[in-house]
DONUFI-161279 format. One line per 4 residues: their letters; for each residue z negated, x negated, y negated of C-alpha. Coordinates in steps of 0.1 Angstrom, whole numbers, plus 5000, padded with zeros to 4 digits. Layout:
BEGIN
a> Z X Y; ...
This chain:
BEGIN
mtdq> 1841 7035 3412; 1835 7066 3395; 1861 7056 3367; 1886 7062 3395
avgg> 1879 7101 3390; 1911 7118 3397; 1934 7089 3398; 1964 7094 3416
ghlp> 1951 7127 3426; 1987 7144 3430; 2017 7136 3451; 2041 7112 3430
peaa> 2042 7129 3406; 2027 7151 3431; 1999 7169 3412; 2006 7178 3378
eaaa> 2042 7190 3386; 2032 7206 3420; 2002 7222 3402; 2025 7241 3377
ttap> 2038 7263 3404; 2008 7280 3417; 2028 7312 3415; 2065 7319 3415
gpra> 2081 7314 3381; 2104 7340 3365; 2134 7324 3374; 2125 7316 3411
aapr> 2106 7348 3419; 2123 7378 3432; 2113 7412 3449; 2109 7409 3487
qaga> 2139 7425 3506; 2133 7452 3527; 2125 7439 3563; 2117 7404 3550
aarp> 2086 7387 3565; 2054 7387 3544; 2050 7352 3528; 2016 7338 3518
tvpa> 2013 7334 3479; 1984 7320 3458; 1964 7351 3450; 1959 7360 3414
taaa> 1920 7357 3420; 1924 7320 3431; 1916 7294 3406; 1948 7278 3393
pstg> 1948 7240 3395; 1944 7220 3363; 1977 7210 3347; 1959 7185 3324
gfag> 1972 7149 3321; 1966 7119 3342; 1928 7112 3345; 1914 7084 3367
rrre> 1923 7050 3383; 1909 7036 3353; 1899 7005 3370; 1934 7000 3384
lkel> 1948 7007 3349; 1928 6982 3334; 1936 6955 3359; 1976 6962 3352
hadi> 1970 6959 3314; 1951 6927 3320; 1978 6914 3342; 2004 6923 3313
arag> 1982 6901 3288; 1977 6873 3314; 1999 6842 3307; 2026 6836 3332
ldtl> 2032 6806 3352; 2061 6796 3329; 2039 6801 3298; 2011 6778 3315
sgrk> 2037 6751 3319; 2045 6752 3281; 2079 6772 3281; 2085 6810 3277
gars> 2096 6828 3308; 2131 6836 3311; 2127 6866 3333; 2109 6901 3329
rvll> 2073 6901 3339; 2068 6922 3373; 2041 6943 3382; 2035 6955 3417
iagr> 2016 6987 3425; 2014 6986 3464; 1999 7011 3484; 2005 7035 3516
pgsg> 2028 7064 3507; 2008 7093 3496; 1981 7071 3478; 1991 7082 3444
rtal> 2010 7050 3435; 2039 7065 3418; 2015 7087 3396; 1996 7056 3388
aeel> 2029 7038 3377; 2040 7069 3356; 2006 7069 3338; 2009 7032 3330
lrel> 2047 7035 3316; 2032 7064 3295; 2006 7041 3281; 2032 7012 3275
adgh> 2058 7034 3259; 2050 7027 3223; 2054 6991 3230; 2088 6992 3245
pdgv> 2112 7010 3219; 2142 7007 3242; 2126 7034 3267; 2121 7036 3302
lrat> 2147 7032 3329; 2138 7048 3364; 2154 7040 3399; 2144 7050 3432
ltgp> 2151 7021 3458; 2147 7041 3490; 2168 7073 3500; 2153 7104 3514
dgep> 2164 7094 3548; 2143 7062 3545; 2173 7038 3542; 2173 7013 3515
adtg> 2194 7025 3484; 2228 7008 3476; 2220 6983 3450; 2254 6984 3434
rtar> 2251 7022 3430; 2215 7018 3416; 2227 6991 3390; 2256 7015 3379
ella> 2231 7044 3376; 2209 7021 3352; 2241 7010 3332; 2249 7046 3326
algt> 2214 7052 3315; 2219 7023 3290; 2251 7039 3278; 2269 7009 3292
gapp> 2301 7014 3315; 2314 6996 3344; 2348 6995 3360; 2352 7017 3392
gape> 2349 6997 3423; 2333 6968 3408; 2313 6946 3434; 2275 6946 3435
delt> 2271 6910 3418; 2292 6921 3390; 2271 6953 3384; 2238 6936 3387
grlr> 2251 6910 3362; 2263 6936 3336; 2229 6953 3339; 2213 6919 3332
eala> 2235 6914 3302; 2227 6950 3289; 2190 6944 3291; 2190 6909 3273
grra> 2173 6912 3240; 2158 6946 3247; 2122 6957 3249; 2126 6981 3280
llfl> 2105 6992 3307; 2122 6992 3342; 2104 7011 3368; 2116 7008 3405
ddap> 2100 7032 3427; 2097 7031 3467; 2111 6996 3469; 2116 6986 3506
gadq> 2113 6949 3497; 2121 6920 3476; 2158 6920 3485; 2162 6953 3467
vepl> 2143 6944 3436; 2153 6907 3428; 2192 6916 3420; 2178 6942 3393
lpda> 2154 6919 3375; 2167 6914 3339; 2166 6879 3324; 2146 6895 3293
pdcl> 2111 6884 3288; 2105 6912 3265; 2111 6937 3294; 2087 6947 3319
vvvv> 2094 6958 3356; 2069 6980 3374; 2076 6982 3410; 2061 7007 3435
sqgp> 2062 6994 3472; 2042 6996 3503; 2040 6960 3507; 2045 6926 3490
ltgi> 2075 6913 3473; 2077 6880 3490; 2101 6857 3472; 2097 6868 3437
pdvr> 2075 6846 3418; 2045 6853 3396; 2044 6890 3409; 2011 6907 3397
pcal> 1999 6929 3426; 1976 6961 3424; 1967 6973 3458; 1956 7010 3459
ggld> 1933 7024 3485; 1916 7057 3489; 1900 7074 3461; 1861 7076 3463
saag> 1841 7106 3468; 1839 7118 3434; 1875 7114 3427; 1885 7132 3458
vavl> 1862 7161 3452; 1879 7163 3416; 1911 7167 3432; 1900 7195 3454
srya> 1885 7213 3424; 1917 7211 3405; 1934 7232 3434; 1907 7254 3450
gptr> 1886 7257 3418; 1850 7243 3412; 1830 7273 3425; 1835 7268 3463
itvd> 1831 7229 3457; 1799 7233 3438; 1780 7254 3464; 1788 7230 3491
prta> 1792 7195 3479; 1783 7177 3509; 1809 7195 3530; 1833 7186 3502
drvv> 1824 7150 3505; 1833 7152 3543; 1865 7168 3534; 1873 7138 3511
eecg> 1863 7115 3539; 1885 7134 3564; 1915 7128 3543; 1907 7093 3538
gqpa> 1905 7096 3500; 1945 7100 3500; 1956 7119 3469; 1985 7134 3490
alvl> 1964 7147 3518; 1936 7160 3491; 1966 7179 3473; 1975 7197 3506
agaw> 1941 7202 3515; 1931 7218 3480; 1962 7239 3480; 1955 7253 3516
laar> 1921 7262 3503; 1934 7277 3469; 1956 7298 3490; 1926 7313 3509
pmss> 1902 7326 3485; 1880 7339 3513; 1877 7306 3533; 1849 7279 3525
vadl> 1850 7243 3521; 1834 7242 3556; 1865 7262 3569; 1888 7234 3555
cqal> 1869 7207 3571; 1868 7222 3603; 1904 7231 3601; 1913 7195 3593
ravp> 1891 7181 3622; 1910 7207 3646; 1945 7194 3641; 1954 7173 3672
lppd> 1965 7138 3666; 1993 7121 3687; 1977 7091 3705; 1999 7064 3690
lptg> 1993 7074 3653; 1979 7046 3633; 1946 7050 3618; 1957 7050 3582
arpl> 1982 7076 3587; 1960 7102 3602; 1946 7119 3571; 1980 7128 3559
fraf> 1993 7138 3592; 1963 7162 3597; 1967 7177 3561; 2004 7183 3564
rlah> 2000 7199 3598; 1974 7221 3586; 1995 7232 3556; 2028 7234 3577
dalp> 2013 7253 3606; 1998 7278 3582; 2032 7289 3570; 2050 7318 3585
apaa> 2078 7309 3609; 2107 7317 3584; 2091 7294 3557; 2081 7267 3579
rmlr> 2117 7267 3594; 2132 7265 3560; 2109 7235 3550; 2121 7216 3580
litl> 2157 7223 3572; 2153 7210 3537; 2154 7176 3552; 2190 7181 3556
apgg> 2196 7186 3519; 2218 7158 3502; 2199 7134 3481; 2168 7153 3489
lvda> 2175 7177 3462; 2171 7214 3470; 2175 7246 3454; 2176 7283 3464
hias> 2214 7280 3470; 2209 7251 3493; 2178 7264 3510; 2193 7300 3516
alag> 2224 7283 3531; 2204 7260 3555; 2180 7290 3565; 2206 7316 3565
csva> 2186 7341 3541; 2192 7354 3508; 2192 7333 3476; 2162 7356 3462
vaat> 2141 7349 3493; 2149 7314 3494; 2138 7310 3458; 2104 7324 3464
tlse> 2099 7306 3495; 2106 7274 3477; 2081 7285 3450; 2053 7291 3474
caal> 2059 7258 3491; 2056 7241 3459; 2023 7259 3451; 2011 7246 3484
gllr> 2019 7210 3477; 2047 7209 3501; 2074 7205 3476; 2075 7191 3440
paad> 2097 7204 3412; 2123 7180 3402; 2117 7188 3365; 2138 7164 3348
egee> 2166 7176 3369; 2160 7213 3365; 2160 7215 3325; 2179 7244 3315
apgv> 2212 7242 3295; 2207 7259 3261; 2223 7292 3256; 2229 7301 3293
papd> 2225 7337 3302; 2208 7347 3334; 2213 7353 3363; 2233 7323 3367
aaly> 2240 7296 3395; 2226 7269 3372; 2193 7285 3367; 2178 7281 3401
ppyr> 2153 7253 3398; 2156 7221 3420; 2128 7208 3441; 2121 7177 3461
lpgc> 2101 7171 3495; 2076 7143 3485; 2086 7110 3499; 2053 7106 3519
lcpl> 2062 7141 3536; 2099 7134 3544; 2092 7116 3580; 2067 7140 3588
vral> 2090 7171 3583; 2119 7152 3598; 2100 7147 3630; 2093 7183 3632
lteh> 2129 7193 3625; 2139 7173 3657; 2111 7188 3675; 2118 7226 3666
erpa> 2156 7227 3661; 2182 7224 3685; 2210 7202 3675; 2235 7230 3675
eiel> 2213 7249 3650; 2211 7218 3628; 2249 7216 3629; 2253 7253 3617
arar> 2228 7248 3590; 2244 7220 3576; 2280 7238 3579; 2265 7267 3560
mler> 2251 7242 3532; 2285 7227 3528; 2302 7259 3527; 2278 7271 3500
tvrl> 2283 7237 3481; 2321 7242 3484; 2319 7277 3468; 2298 7265 3438
lqsc> 2320 7239 3431; 2350 7259 3431; 2331 7284 3408; 2321 7252 3387
rama> 2355 7238 3384; 2370 7272 3375; 2347 7274 3343; 2366 7243 3330
epad> 2397 7263 3329; 2407 7289 3302; 2392 7323 3302; 2425 7341 3313
spar> 2434 7318 3340; 2437 7330 3376; 2408 7307 3387; 2385 7323 3360
rkta> 2396 7358 3371; 2391 7350 3409; 2354 7335 3399; 2346 7368 3381
glpr> 2347 7386 3415; 2320 7363 3430; 2284 7374 3437; 2265 7367 3403
alrf> 2244 7341 3422; 2275 7319 3426; 2288 7323 3389; 2281 7302 3358
gsrd> 2276 7319 3325; 2296 7294 3307; 2314 7261 3308; 2283 7244 3294
aaah> 2263 7258 3321; 2288 7247 3349; 2289 7211 3335; 2251 7211 3332
wlri> 2247 7220 3368; 2273 7194 3380; 2255 7167 3358; 2221 7174 3373
rrga> 2235 7177 3409; 2261 7150 3408; 2239 7126 3429; 2233 7152 3455
llda> 2270 7162 3455; 2280 7127 3462; 2253 7124 3489; 2269 7154 3505
aria> 2302 7137 3506; 2287 7107 3523; 2270 7129 3548; 2303 7146 3557
vvdg> 2318 7111 3563; 2291 7099 3583; 2286 7129 3606; 2321 7145 3606
eldt> 2356 7136 3613; 2372 7151 3583; 2374 7186 3595; 2385 7215 3575
ldrr> 2352 7219 3556; 2350 7183 3550; 2382 7180 3533; 2376 7210 3513
lmav> 2344 7194 3499; 2361 7162 3491; 2390 7176 3475; 2371 7202 3454
ltrt> 2344 7178 3442; 2372 7154 3432; 2388 7181 3413; 2356 7194 3396
llah> 2345 7159 3385; 2381 7154 3368; 2378 7187 3353; 2345 7185 3336
qgae> 2342 7147 3329; 2377 7134 3325; 2396 7107 3346; 2380 7078 3328
aaap> 2343 7090 3331; 2349 7102 3366; 2366 7071 3380; 2337 7053 3395
dlya> 2326 7086 3414; 2362 7091 3425; 2364 7054 3436; 2333 7061 3457
lhgl> 2347 7092 3472; 2381 7078 3481; 2363 7047 3496; 2344 7072 3518
vlrv> 2376 7088 3529; 2393 7055 3537; 2362 7046 3559; 2365 7077 3580
aerr> 2403 7077 3581; 2403 7040 3596; 2373 7049 3620; 2391 7080 3633
glpr> 2427 7066 3631; 2439 7091 3605; 2471 7077 3588; 2478 7103 3564
eraa> 2443 7103 3552; 2444 7064 3550; 2474 7064 3530; 2461 7088 3505
alln> 2430 7070 3501; 2446 7037 3497; 2471 7051 3470; 2442 7066 3452
lgdl> 2421 7034 3454; 2450 7014 3444; 2455 7034 3413; 2418 7029 3403
dgqa> 2421 6993 3410; 2451 6989 3390; 2434 7008 3359; 2406 6983 3363
grtt> 2428 6952 3362; 2425 6944 3397; 2462 6940 3403; 2463 6918 3432
qalt> 2439 6942 3452; 2460 6971 3441; 2490 6955 3457; 2472 6952 3489
ryrg> 2461 6988 3487; 2496 7000 3480; 2511 6978 3510; 2485 6995 3533
alea> 2493 7028 3522; 2530 7021 3527; 2525 7011 3562; 2503 7041 3571
arsv> 2527 7066 3554; 2558 7052 3572; 2539 7053 3605; 2536 7091 3604
kdpl> 2568 7095 3583; 2552 7110 3553; 2580 7109 3527; 2557 7120 3497
atgr> 2531 7093 3502; 2560 7067 3512; 2577 7076 3478; 2545 7072 3457
ales> 2536 7039 3473; 2571 7024 3467; 2568 7035 3430; 2533 7022 3427
lggt> 2544 6989 3442; 2569 6988 3414; 2546 6996 3387; 2522 6970 3398
ytel> 2548 6942 3395; 2558 6955 3363; 2524 6948 3353; 2524 6914 3366
gdwq> 2556 6909 3346; 2577 6902 3379; 2606 6921 3369; 2629 6913 3398
raad> 2604 6926 3425; 2595 6955 3402; 2633 6965 3403; 2636 6958 3439
wygr> 2607 6982 3448; 2619 7010 3424; 2652 7007 3440; 2635 7014 3475
alel> 2619 7044 3459; 2653 7056 3444; 2670 7054 3479; 2643 7076 3493
rlar> 2645 7101 3464; 2682 7104 3466; 2681 7109 3502; 2658 7137 3499
gegg> 2680 7152 3468; 2650 7147 3443; 2672 7147 3412; 2645 7146 3386
daar> 2626 7117 3402; 2659 7099 3409; 2667 7101 3371; 2633 7086 3361
lhgr> 2634 7059 3388; 2670 7049 3374; 2652 7045 3340; 2627 7024 3354
igga> 2651 7001 3371; 2670 6998 3338; 2636 6991 3320; 2628 6962 3345
laqa> 2662 6947 3344; 2662 6945 3309; 2630 6929 3306; 2644 6902 3330
grwd> 2673 6898 3306; 2699 6913 3330; 2717 6932 3304; 2747 6945 3325
ealk> 2725 6957 3354; 2703 6974 3329; 2730 6991 3312; 2744 7004 3345
awra> 2709 7017 3356; 2703 7036 3323; 2738 7051 3323; 2730 7064 3358
avga> 2698 7078 3342; 2719 7094 3317; 2743 7110 3342; 2713 7122 3365
yrrl> 2698 7139 3334; 2729 7155 3325; 2736 7170 3359; 2700 7184 3359
gema> 2706 7199 3323; 2677 7181 3309; 2688 7172 3274; 2658 7158 3263
gqar> 2658 7132 3291; 2694 7127 3285; 2690 7118 3248; 2659 7094 3257
atge> 2680 7075 3283; 2710 7073 3258; 2687 7058 3235; 2676 7032 3260
varv> 2714 7025 3267; 2716 7018 3227; 2685 6995 3229; 2698 6975 3257
qeya> 2730 6973 3239; 2715 6957 3209; 2693 6932 3229; 2725 6922 3244
grpe> 2739 6911 3211; 2763 6944 3208; 2750 6961 3176; 2782 6982 3170
ealr> 2781 6996 3204; 2744 7004 3200; 2750 7022 3167; 2776 7043 3184
tcle> 2755 7049 3214; 2724 7057 3193; 2742 7082 3172; 2755 7099 3204
aldi> 2717 7102 3216; 2708 7116 3181; 2733 7144 3184; 2721 7153 3219
arka> 2684 7153 3207; 2693 7176 3180; 2708 7199 3208; 2677 7195 3225
gggr> 2653 7203 3197; 2633 7174 3201; 2620 7167 3169; 2599 7137 3173
leaa> 2626 7121 3196; 2653 7127 3167; 2629 7111 3142; 2625 7082 3164
lqlr> 2662 7078 3169; 2667 7081 3131; 2643 7049 3126; 2661 7030 3151
iadt> 2696 7037 3136; 2681 7026 3102; 2669 6994 3119; 2703 6988 3134
lerl> 2722 6995 3101; 2700 6970 3082; 2710 6944 3108; 2746 6953 3102
gdpa> 2742 6949 3065; 2743 6986 3053; 2711 6992 3036; 2720 7021 3018
aarl> 2728 7040 3047; 2696 7027 3065; 2675 7040 3038; 2691 7077 3043
hraa> 2684 7075 3081; 2648 7061 3075; 2640 7087 3050; 2653 7115 3075
gerl> 2633 7100 3103; 2600 7099 3083; 2606 7134 3072; 2611 7146 3106
fgdh> 2578 7128 3118; 2561 7148 3090; 2576 7181 3100; 2567 7174 3139
pe> 2532 7158 3140; 2517 7152 3174
């Protein structure tokens, strides 16, 4: 078993990444403020842990490679398998299962040119991740989109289609069970799925399991040496073996124990062994959970009180992602102190840098809100830290910490959104007055921050909906997150996230009986459903919004719902119903004296009636639009509406009247200075003259129209 060496000897990916933070980095470190409590750091004389690559678990790796090469059940029966092979790495959290999976993926990468797709199937709170959301994220990684609001079956189906014919690796980490894994399995025999789970995947055929136990003594000692250095281990090897035994050979416990020893250069291995044995155990704690519990409590209890409190509050961070901003808001300290504390906790093995999410945007000047590196609490430690949170913190303190965190998040989002505006805009000028820690150096830096924090921000919105009642802070978070996504991503790219946000608002509005919020959410969801081609669902949304808006006499929402119903029936080609709903919206606009909206609705009614072939009624509606625009003094709108009157006249078989009306529209357009509108009318006059048998005049008008189009490009 010596070939296990240091296999899995880090928290997933808990050793190499955490080892890189033995001292605060240049971006995280900050001078201690006056009056701040002293914090333990890894002394310069302590041996730095090795940051070498994965070394160990050789036997398990060989078994996994052999399982890949072994014929499957379908192959044995004489036919090629229709689905991807599934390898299962099973083990207790903290056993190094994710680290082993990552090493396997690294070794297999060359044989799978389409790359590695990763997803975590359990959230930081221990709840199974939403399968539809996971499938959408995987599709985004493949560069394949999906309509906003698409159901789970459609998303997983699209994922299987996107993976068909590819040679890719799919890594599903921390799977709660087969129900979360099976929908994501691709129908692609050249793909390979690697699953990390605590137990078996019952119900998925031909799964190749690899069960992980603890490391042997030699491997465990090597982990301790990586953190504490070889000297103290070499002078007392027997006690080091006993430490490995006390840690149950679990890599996560060994990392915490080794980091504890590394931070105390004057302590011996015997001191570590004695300290581990002195940690009291709950009477109902299972035997297998005791080593990690002891190592964690030893590390936690050695922290200064402010650092220990910050660590406990980190469990409130949305998406499990925390940086100096979130930590400072949760703990009520400065960003500089929070950055230093996070770095020190990472050096002690209590946090791990979220390396892939913290990569810097190129050309971003410091200091900058985007430059504080993010961290994650290792999954095996989450339940232990969460238990301490409820034990040490009062509910009121937890709520206050969450409110501070949301307020900081809102301010960062406002600063991020402002960077999408021109440099001389009021929002940018306002942002310039913010503290430097809340500012972004450039639009690219703001977009980078939004991209890597997007999942955590969406989780913050979910937490606000679950725990709140859409109070002022929650509403601000939802509103500014929506505007920020639109500003940096655009309507089309942001649509899936916006659909999720509006769905959250709808859920809490229905639960709390908030008709205004319900109407707004239904209208927004209806718009997105309509854009995705789900017109029947959009109609249902709009009718629900109309009912909610009328119940509280909200004229704005009522008018928008009426117009949206008219627009949806237009999409369906039901012109009579479209005209009817537009007519109801028109009555509301006229009653409120909203002339511009009334003119626009006159035109929509005229367009629907023209499509239905009801020429006289359409002419009446368009002439009403002409009169409305004339009263408003909007000559461009008057010209367009007059041109539509000419179009309806021509459809009705009255070309001479159409020509006269079109010439009238042309004269109005010239007065309005609308070059492209004038060009379009010139071309329409040319078409009408050709039908009337005057090709010479038609050529003159067509030439004039084409010249105008050239003079007025879009």
